[in-house]
N, C-alpha and C positions, 0 to 999 in steps of 0.2 A: 870922441864917444861914436859908437856904431849902434845903428838901429837896424834891427831885423824883422822883417815883414814874413809871415807864413802865410800864403794865400791859398794853401791846400784845402780843399774842403775834406772832412771828415769822411772815410770810405764807408758806404752802406754795407750792412752786414749782408753776407752772401746769402743768394736763394737758399742753398743747401743747408746752411745752419740755420735759417728761418724755419725751413721746412721740419727740420730735425726737433726745433725746441716747440714748434706747434704741435706736433705727434707726441711729444712727451707729456705736453699740457693735456691733448686729449685722452692719453693713455691713462693718465692720473685721475682725470675726471670721470672716465668711463668706469674706472675701479670704485671711485667713491659713491657712483651712483649704483653700480651693484651691490656696494656693501652697505647702502642707506636702507632706512625704512620705508615702506612695509618691507617685510623679510622677502616676499616673492619677488624674485628677480623680474626686473623689468624687459620690454622690448626696447633694444637700443639701436639707434642708426645714427650715421655720420652724413655731414652736408644735405642734410634732409631740408627740403622745400617747406615753407609754412603756409603762407596763401598762395604763394606763386613761385615760380622758378627763380624770381630776381633775388627773393629775399630768402637765404638758407641758415639755419642753425648748424653750428659745428656739430651739436651732438643733439638729439631729440630722445627722450624716453617716454614710456607710457607702461602704466602698471594698471593690470586689467582685475576685472571683478566677473563672477558668473552670476546670473540670475535667471529666472524662468520667463518666458516669454512666449506669446502667441505668435506663431507663424502665420504667413499669408496662405498656407494652405490648410488653416484651422487647428493645427497639431501644437501641442506645448513642448518646448524644447529648452534645455539649457544654452545660453548663449554668452558669449564674452564681450564686454564693451570696456574701453579705458575709463577707469576711476579717477586717476590722478595722472597729468602729464606734465612734463618739465622739459626746458630747453637749456643748452649750456653753450655760452658764446665765448670763444678761447682767443685772448688777446697776447700777443707775445713780447709788449712793451708797453710803456705809459703812453706813449703817443698813440697807440694803437686803440685805445680804449674809449676815445671819442672823435668826432670829426674834426678836421681843420678847422679851427678858429682863432682868430687873431687874438682874441680877449680869453681864450679858454681858461688859462692859469689864474686870471682874476676871478674870473666866474667862479671856478672851484672853490677859490679860496672863502668867496662871498657864501657859497653853499655851505661848506664846512662850518663855516660861523655861525648862520642860520640854525644848522643842525645841531649844534651844541647848545644854543639858546632853546631850541625845541626839547630837547631833551631834559633840560631844567625845567620847563613848563610841565611837562609831561609828569614829572616827579610832584611837582605841585598838584597836578590834576588828581594824582592818586591818594593825595593826603586830604584834598578839599572834597573830591567827589567818588568816595568809595563806591556808590551805585553802578557806577560805569565798568566795573569788574564781572566778568562772566562767572556766574555763582556756580557753573558745572565744573570748574576747574578744581581739583582737589588739591593740587601742590600749587604753592606761591611762585615757584619758579617758572610754571608754565601758565601763568595767569594770562588772561587776556583782557585788554581794555578797549572799549569803544570810545577812543577819544574823539571821534567825530562829533559825538553827541555831547562833547564838553559845553559849558556855557562860558569858557574861557576865550574873549575875544583875541587875545595875544596869540592864542596857540593857532587859531583859524588865519589869523593874518600871517603868521609864518609860514603856514602850510601852503598859501596862496603864493606866497612869494618865492618859495622855494621850488613850487612847481612852474611858476613862471621862468626862473631863471634855468631850470633843467630843459625847459621847452625851448629856451635861447640856445642852448649849448647842443642840444641833440636834435634839433628840428630837421627834418627830412632826410636822417641818417639811417643807416640799417638797423643802429639799435633801437631808434625810435619807431621804425615800422615792425620790427618785431615784438617791442614792448605791447604795441597795439593790436597784435594779429589775434589776440584772444582764442589762441589754440592751445595754452598751457596755464596751469595753476601756478607755476613756480619757473621762474627764470633766473639763471645765475650767470656772473660773469668769472670766468678761470682764467687766472694770470699768474707768471712766476711770483714767489715770495717777495714782499717789501715793493710791489711795483706800484700799487696806488692805496689809499686808505678806505676804509667802509663808508666815510662820508662823502667819497668822490663818486660813488656808484649811484646809478639811477634810483631813487628813494625805494621802489618796491621790489627790487633786485636783490638777489644773495650774492655773497662774494665767495669765491673758493680760492685758497692760495695753493700753490703748487711748489714742491721742492723739485726741480728738474733732473737733480742727480740721484735721489732717491724714489722717484716718482711717487712721493707721499703728498696726498691732497688733505686739506684742512679745511673746515668750514670756518670762516671769520664774522659772516654775516648771515643772518637766515634771509630767506626770501619771502616776502609778504604774501600770503594767498591772494591770487589774482582770481577774477570770475572768468571762467573759459566757458564757451559755448560748447554743450555736449556734440552738435553735429561737427565743430570744427575739430574736437577733440579726435573725433573718428576720423577725419580728414587726416590728421597729423599721424595716427596710427597707421592708416594706409600709405602714407607718404614714407613713414618708416620702412615698411615692408618694401616699397618700390625702390628707395635709396639703396637697400642691402642687396638688390638683385646683381648690382654689378661688382661689387665685393664677393658675393657668392659665385659669379661666374669666374673671377679672377684667381679664386681658390680652386676652381675645377679644371682650370686650364683652357678657359673660353674667354673669348673676345667679342664683346658687344659691338657690333656695327650699326650705324643709324639707318643706313639706307641698302644694306644687304644682310643677308642670312648671316648669323653668327659663326665665328672662325675657331676652330680647333687647335690650339697651341700646345706646347709642350708644358706637362704638368709643372707646377712651380715645386721647388725641393725645399724642405724645411729641415734645419739642423735639430737633431733629437738632443734634448737635454742630458748632460751626463752628471752623474751623482756620485759621489765617494761613497765606496762600499763599507759598511761598519768593521 
């Protein structure tokens, strides 16, 4: 009998493939943001700092509204301010969705089980405590329930346990820092199709699945509205503009240098799309 041992470690994915995969997810997620409600196109930036340069969002978006405001000179004018802001974090693999943790899979399994129990209790609350439903919603499919006001002790126990496990899994990570940044109303995780389940995402985050071949993005789990601080929303809107400066320079054949004037380069060339004549 011959026993063979294979001591070769699997080859990591090439950086070029990782870059192309992340780029595909970003493109699909950006298109999804452009096509989502409200109909007005948002301002969008990539690699946008949130509260500091250390933690950047792959994609940040801001929708604006106009209102009349009194200016410092005493005049009244229409000004724009962000009304809704959103962050999208792009992950290329299952392992990329949470920090390295010895018991990550075990913790995720526990969280998924508890969330299934939570959905069962939420149905019970809807049956037993109808007064918790927001009366302003006309359509049942869009109904909003204030589960936090429920008298069901098991519901509150499960919510606390899920929060504890998620804190254990994500504590100190980039995802946790972004989650607590208070710059966005909605945060989404964008991944290739069939990478993770909705129960494995941070409870308040949404989940976007991307078909990397067709660049089709679909919303699998809605983001729960978060309380964003208006001043920090303004900060994010300015960060989007600042982050777009480098892309703007690249498109116009300019190179931004940190310690000297910008350099003029050869203009980038773009291939014009060809269409078959009818």
